[in-house]
C-alpha positions as CSV (number, residue, x, y, z in Angstrom):
1,M,93.4,88.4,126.0
2,L,95.4,91.1,124.2
3,H,93.0,93.7,122.6
4,F,95.6,94.9,120.1
5,T,98.3,93.4,117.9
6,K,101.9,93.2,118.9
7,K,102.6,95.6,116.0
8,E,100.3,98.1,117.6
9,Y,102.0,97.9,121.0
10,S,105.4,98.2,119.2
11,S,104.2,101.4,117.6
12,R,103.2,102.8,120.9
13,M,106.6,101.9,122.5
14,E,108.4,103.6,119.6
15,R,106.4,106.8,120.2
16,L,107.2,106.7,123.9
17,Q,110.9,106.0,123.1
18,A,111.0,109.0,120.8
19,V,109.8,111.3,123.5
20,M,112.2,109.8,126.1
21,E,115.0,110.4,123.6
22,E,114.0,114.0,123.1
23,L,113.8,114.6,126.9
24,N,117.0,112.6,127.6
25,L,115.2,110.2,129.9
26,D,116.9,106.9,130.5
27,C,113.9,105.4,132.2
28,M,110.3,106.0,133.2
29,L,108.4,104.8,136.2
30,L,104.8,104.4,135.2
31,F,102.2,104.3,138.0
32,A,99.0,105.3,136.0
33,Q,97.0,102.2,135.1
34,E,96.0,103.9,131.9
35,S,99.7,104.2,130.9
36,M,100.4,100.5,131.6
37,Y,97.3,99.4,129.7
38,W,98.1,101.6,126.7
39,L,101.7,100.5,126.5
40,T,101.4,96.7,127.2
41,G,97.7,95.7,127.6
42,Y,98.1,95.1,131.3
43,D,94.6,95.1,132.7
44,T,93.9,95.2,136.4
45,F,92.5,97.2,139.3
46,G,95.6,96.2,141.3
47,Y,96.8,99.8,141.1
48,A,94.8,100.2,144.3
49,F,97.9,98.8,145.8
50,F,101.6,99.6,145.0
51,Q,102.9,98.6,141.6
52,S,105.1,100.2,139.0
53,M,106.1,99.6,135.4
54,I,109.7,100.4,134.7
55,V,110.3,101.3,131.1
56,K,113.8,101.8,129.8
57,R,114.6,103.9,126.8
58,D,115.9,100.8,125.0
59,G,112.4,99.3,125.3
60,E,113.0,96.9,128.2
61,I,110.0,96.6,130.5
62,V,109.9,95.3,134.1
63,L,106.6,95.2,136.1
64,L,106.8,95.2,139.9
65,T,103.5,94.2,141.4
66,R,101.9,91.9,144.0
67,S,101.4,88.1,143.7
68,A,97.7,88.6,143.1
69,D,98.5,90.3,139.8
70,L,101.1,87.9,138.5
71,R,98.7,85.9,136.4
72,Q,96.7,89.0,135.6
73,A,99.8,90.5,133.9
74,Q,100.8,87.2,132.3
75,H,97.3,86.8,130.8
76,T,96.5,90.3,129.7
77,S,99.8,91.9,128.7
78,I,102.9,91.6,126.6
79,V,105.1,92.0,129.7
80,E,107.5,89.1,130.2
81,N,109.6,90.3,133.2
82,I,107.3,90.4,136.2
83,M,108.7,90.9,139.7
84,I,106.7,90.4,142.9
85,W,107.0,92.3,146.1
86,K,105.7,90.5,149.2
87,E,103.1,91.8,151.6
88,R,104.5,91.4,155.1
89,G,104.9,93.3,158.3
90,K,106.5,96.7,157.6
91,A,106.9,95.9,153.9
92,D,108.2,98.8,151.8
93,P,107.8,98.0,148.1
94,T,109.8,101.1,147.2
95,V,112.9,99.1,148.4
96,D,112.0,96.4,145.9
97,L,111.6,99.0,143.2
98,F,115.0,100.6,143.8
99,D,116.6,97.2,143.9
100,I,115.3,96.6,140.4
101,L,116.5,100.0,139.2
102,N,119.9,99.2,140.6
103,D,120.0,95.8,138.9
104,L,119.1,97.6,135.6
105,N,122.2,99.8,136.0
106,L,120.1,103.0,136.4
107,V,122.2,104.6,139.2
108,G,123.0,108.2,138.1
109,S,120.6,108.1,135.2
110,R,117.7,110.4,134.4
111,I,114.3,109.0,135.5
112,G,110.8,110.3,134.7
113,V,108.1,109.6,137.2
114,E,104.4,109.6,136.8
115,Y,103.2,111.4,139.9
116,D,99.8,112.7,138.9
117,T,97.8,109.5,139.1
118,Q,95.6,107.5,141.6
119,G,98.1,104.7,141.1
120,L,100.7,106.4,143.3
121,T,99.7,107.5,146.8
122,G,101.3,110.4,148.6
123,K,103.0,108.0,151.0
124,Y,104.9,106.1,148.3
125,A,105.5,109.3,146.2
126,L,107.4,110.8,149.2
127,A,109.4,107.6,149.7
128,I,110.3,107.5,146.0
129,Q,111.3,111.1,145.9
130,E,113.5,110.6,149.0
131,R,115.3,107.6,147.5
132,L,115.8,109.3,144.1
133,K,117.8,112.1,145.7
134,S,120.8,109.9,146.1
135,F,120.1,107.5,143.2
136,A,119.4,109.5,140.0
137,E,118.2,112.7,138.5
138,S,114.5,112.8,138.2
139,E,111.6,114.8,136.9
140,D,107.8,114.8,136.8
141,A,106.9,112.9,133.7
142,S,103.1,112.6,134.5
143,E,101.9,114.1,131.2
144,I,104.1,112.1,128.7
145,V,102.0,109.0,128.2
146,T,98.8,110.9,128.8
147,Q,99.6,113.2,125.8
148,L,100.5,110.2,123.6
149,R,97.2,108.5,124.5
150,S,95.2,111.6,123.6
151,V,95.6,110.9,119.9
152,K,94.0,107.6,119.0
153,S,95.1,105.0,116.5
154,K,92.8,103.4,114.0
155,A,92.4,100.3,116.1
156,E,91.6,102.4,119.2
157,L,88.9,104.3,117.3
158,E,87.2,101.1,116.5
159,Y,86.7,100.4,120.2
160,V,85.7,104.0,120.8
161,R,82.9,103.6,118.2
162,K,81.8,100.4,119.8
163,A,81.6,102.2,123.1
164,G,79.4,104.9,121.4
165,E,77.1,102.2,120.2
166,L,76.8,100.9,123.8
167,S,76.1,104.4,125.1
168,D,73.2,104.7,122.6
169,E,71.8,101.3,123.7
170,A,71.9,102.5,127.3
171,L,70.1,105.7,126.4
172,D,67.4,103.8,124.6
173,A,67.0,101.6,127.7
174,A,66.7,104.7,129.9
175,I,64.1,106.4,127.7
176,K,62.0,103.2,127.7
177,K,62.0,103.0,131.5
178,T,61.6,106.7,132.2
179,K,58.0,107.7,133.2
180,A,56.0,108.9,136.2
181,G,56.4,106.4,139.0
182,A,59.5,104.8,137.6
183,D,62.3,103.9,140.1
184,E,65.7,105.4,139.5
185,G,67.2,102.0,140.4
186,D,65.2,100.3,137.6
187,I,66.5,102.9,135.1
188,L,70.1,102.4,136.2
189,A,69.7,98.6,136.0
190,A,68.3,98.8,132.4
191,M,71.2,101.0,131.3
192,H,73.8,98.7,132.7
193,S,72.0,95.6,131.4
194,A,72.0,97.2,127.9
195,I,75.8,97.5,128.1
196,F,76.8,94.3,129.8
197,S,74.5,92.2,127.6
198,K,76.3,93.4,124.5
199,G,79.7,92.6,125.9
200,G,80.6,96.0,127.4
201,D,82.7,96.7,130.5
202,Y,82.2,98.6,133.7
203,A,82.7,102.3,133.1
204,G,85.5,104.2,134.7
205,N,83.1,105.7,137.3
206,E,79.5,105.4,138.5
207,F,76.7,106.5,136.2
208,I,75.2,109.8,137.3
209,I,71.5,109.8,138.0
210,G,69.4,112.3,139.8
211,S,65.8,113.5,139.6
212,S,63.8,116.4,141.1
213,K,66.3,118.7,142.9
214,D,69.0,116.0,142.6
215,A,68.9,116.5,138.8
216,L,71.1,119.5,139.6
217,L,74.0,117.2,140.7
218,C,76.7,116.1,138.3
219,R,78.2,113.5,140.6
220,Y,76.9,110.1,141.7
221,K,75.4,109.8,145.1
222,S,73.8,107.0,147.1
223,G,70.0,106.9,147.4
224,R,67.1,106.4,145.0
225,R,63.6,107.9,144.4
226,K,60.7,107.4,142.1
227,L,59.9,109.9,139.4
228,S,56.9,112.1,139.9
229,S,54.3,113.1,137.3
230,N,56.2,116.3,136.5
231,D,59.9,115.7,137.0
232,Q,63.4,116.1,135.6
233,L,66.0,113.4,135.3
234,T,69.7,114.0,134.7
235,L,71.8,111.1,133.4
236,E,75.5,111.0,132.6
237,W,76.8,107.6,131.5
238,S,79.2,105.9,129.1
239,G,79.4,102.6,127.3
240,A,82.8,101.0,127.7
241,W,84.5,98.5,125.3
242,A,88.0,97.2,126.2
243,H,88.0,100.2,128.7
244,Y,87.4,102.7,125.9
245,H,84.6,105.2,126.6
246,A,82.2,107.4,124.7
247,A,80.3,109.4,127.4
248,M,76.9,111.0,127.0
249,M,74.7,113.3,129.1
250,R,71.1,114.3,129.0
251,T,68.3,115.8,131.1
252,L,65.0,114.1,130.4
253,I,61.7,115.7,131.3
254,V,58.7,113.8,132.7
255,G,55.4,115.5,132.0
256,K,55.4,119.0,130.6
257,P,58.6,121.0,130.4
258,T,58.5,124.3,132.2
259,Q,59.3,127.5,130.4
260,R,62.7,127.6,132.2
261,H,63.4,124.0,130.9
262,Q,62.8,125.2,127.4
263,E,65.0,128.3,127.9
264,L,67.9,126.3,129.3
265,Y,67.5,123.7,126.6
266,E,67.8,126.3,123.9
267,A,70.8,127.7,125.6
268,C,72.5,124.3,125.8
269,C,71.9,123.8,122.1
270,A,73.4,127.1,121.3
271,A,76.5,126.4,123.4
272,H,76.8,122.9,122.0
273,L,76.7,124.1,118.4
274,A,79.2,126.9,119.2
275,I,81.7,124.3,120.5
276,Q,81.0,122.0,117.5
277,G,81.9,124.9,115.3
278,T,85.1,125.5,117.2
279,M,86.2,121.8,117.4
280,K,88.6,122.1,114.5
281,V,92.0,120.6,114.1
282,G,94.5,123.4,114.9
283,N,92.2,125.3,117.3
284,T,92.8,125.1,121.0
285,F,90.9,123.6,123.9
286,A,90.7,127.2,125.3
287,E,88.9,128.3,122.2
288,M,86.3,125.6,122.7
289,F,85.7,126.6,126.2
290,N,85.5,130.3,125.2
291,A,82.8,129.4,122.7
292,H,80.8,127.7,125.4
293,A,81.3,130.4,128.0
294,D,80.7,133.4,125.7
295,T,77.4,131.8,124.4
296,L,76.0,131.2,127.9
297,D,77.3,134.4,129.4
298,D,75.6,136.4,126.6
299,L,72.4,134.7,127.7
300,G,72.8,135.8,131.3
301,L,73.7,132.3,132.5
302,T,77.2,132.9,134.0
303,R,76.1,131.9,137.5
304,H,74.5,128.7,136.3
305,R,77.2,127.2,134.1
306,L,80.4,125.3,135.0
307,N,84.0,126.3,134.6
308,A,84.8,123.4,132.3
309,C,82.8,122.0,129.4
310,G,84.4,118.7,128.6
311,Y,87.5,116.6,128.3
312,S,89.4,114.0,126.3
313,I,88.1,110.5,126.7
314,G,89.5,107.0,125.9
315,A,90.7,104.0,127.8
316,T,90.5,104.9,131.5
317,F,90.1,103.1,134.8
318,T,88.3,103.9,138.1
319,P,87.8,106.3,139.8
320,C,86.9,108.4,136.8
321,W,86.5,108.1,133.0
322,A,87.5,111.8,132.4
323,D,90.9,112.0,130.8
324,K,93.2,114.8,129.9
325,P,93.4,117.3,128.3
326,Q,90.3,119.1,129.6
327,I,88.3,121.9,128.1
328,Y,88.6,125.0,130.3
329,A,89.9,128.5,130.1
330,G,93.5,129.0,129.2
331,N,94.2,125.4,128.1
332,E,96.3,126.1,125.0
333,T,96.5,122.4,124.0
334,V,96.0,122.2,120.2
335,I,93.2,120.0,118.8
336,E,94.7,117.2,116.7
337,E,93.1,114.7,114.4
338,N,91.8,111.6,116.0
339,M,91.3,112.9,119.5
340,V,88.2,111.7,121.2
341,L,86.4,114.6,123.1
342,F,83.4,114.6,125.3
343,T,81.7,118.0,125.5
344,H,79.0,118.7,128.1
345,M,76.6,121.7,128.3
346,I,75.5,121.7,132.0
347,I,73.2,124.4,133.3
348,F,72.0,124.2,136.8
349,D,69.7,127.0,137.9
350,S,69.4,126.7,141.7
351,D,67.1,129.7,141.9
352,S,64.3,127.7,140.2
353,D,65.7,124.2,140.8
354,T,65.9,123.6,137.0
355,A,68.4,121.4,135.3
356,M,69.4,121.0,131.7
357,T,72.3,119.2,130.1
358,I,73.5,117.9,126.8
359,G,76.6,115.8,126.5
360,Q,78.1,114.0,123.4
361,S,81.4,112.4,122.4
362,Y,83.2,113.1,119.1
363,I,86.2,112.1,117.1
364,T,88.1,115.1,115.8
365,G,88.9,115.2,112.1
366,K,90.0,117.5,109.3
367,K,86.4,117.9,108.2
368,G,85.1,118.6,111.7
369,P,83.9,116.5,114.6
370,D,82.3,113.1,114.0
371,S,79.6,112.2,116.6
372,L,79.9,108.8,118.3
373,S,76.1,108.8,118.8
374,R,73.2,108.2,116.5
375,H,71.0,110.2,118.8
376,E,70.3,113.9,118.0
377,I,70.3,116.5,120.8
378,D,66.5,116.9,120.8
379,L,64.8,117.6,124.2
380,I,63.6,114.2,125.5
381,V,60.1,114.5,127.0
382,K,58.3,111.5,128.5
């Protein structure tokens, strides 16, 4: 069930070891499922419970997890040393973790910890911090693997392109179903069917769907409605292949677009093209955001735009497919070749209850961004 070759995983380990050497880290405690998947292939939603992957600078890996994930790790990863902590009354898996660290002769070492992840709850983070005080030197190492993952290998880009194809299939299905009287549930079902029937995965979060006033929401919520004869439908979705994503976003119009729809669509296009022109290797994420903000601000849309306009995207797990780095003001992260970036132009005018969005994923390159979609950014009217 490995999605990559042993050589690919070895290359990733070497990259991580080089950073650990540079930072003088003897060990890392990984809690982000994305990190574990990237480094070893380990594929599970067991991070909803306590687990940790211990990675020594010499390349030794130990996974501490629950019995429910033993075979999961054996079947999906290259990890050979898998330790189990037992669920029982007053169980404290951090005790098991530090027993392993002690057995690995890591007392007094320098340990990096991934704190910024859904895979480590506040309760266990506090327990780990307390135990580390008398055990070893430690530091927050949350960004190390995240930064390594942000630049994709050739093999990863193949999966990203496949995810883009699935996103296109889902949009085709949505367009076919969208019309006056259509049920939002049927549109969602068609989009998911298009992805699953072609071998795709669950995406890292729920698809966003909203019509009428709910088209001004950029989060999923429960509840469905049928489209009226003049309506607006906002969709944000992503195909997923081996957990790699290529998100897209659109606002579709049912019936005749209003003048405000047309104005906001033209503004989205202008901002989208401004970001494309700035998405160059060597530029920064802040420069991309500034291109977006300056364009919309000049059009008098400051109140109606968001304070971010995209993010890195790749292999992510629930609750969210958005990855780091993100595109917002002051982010001086430099754009590198073979990053995968999702940019979204989102304008929600609450004064007139008008929504308009354009979102597309790209691979960065020396010659400029390469779109992962065969769809243009034309206004879709049904």
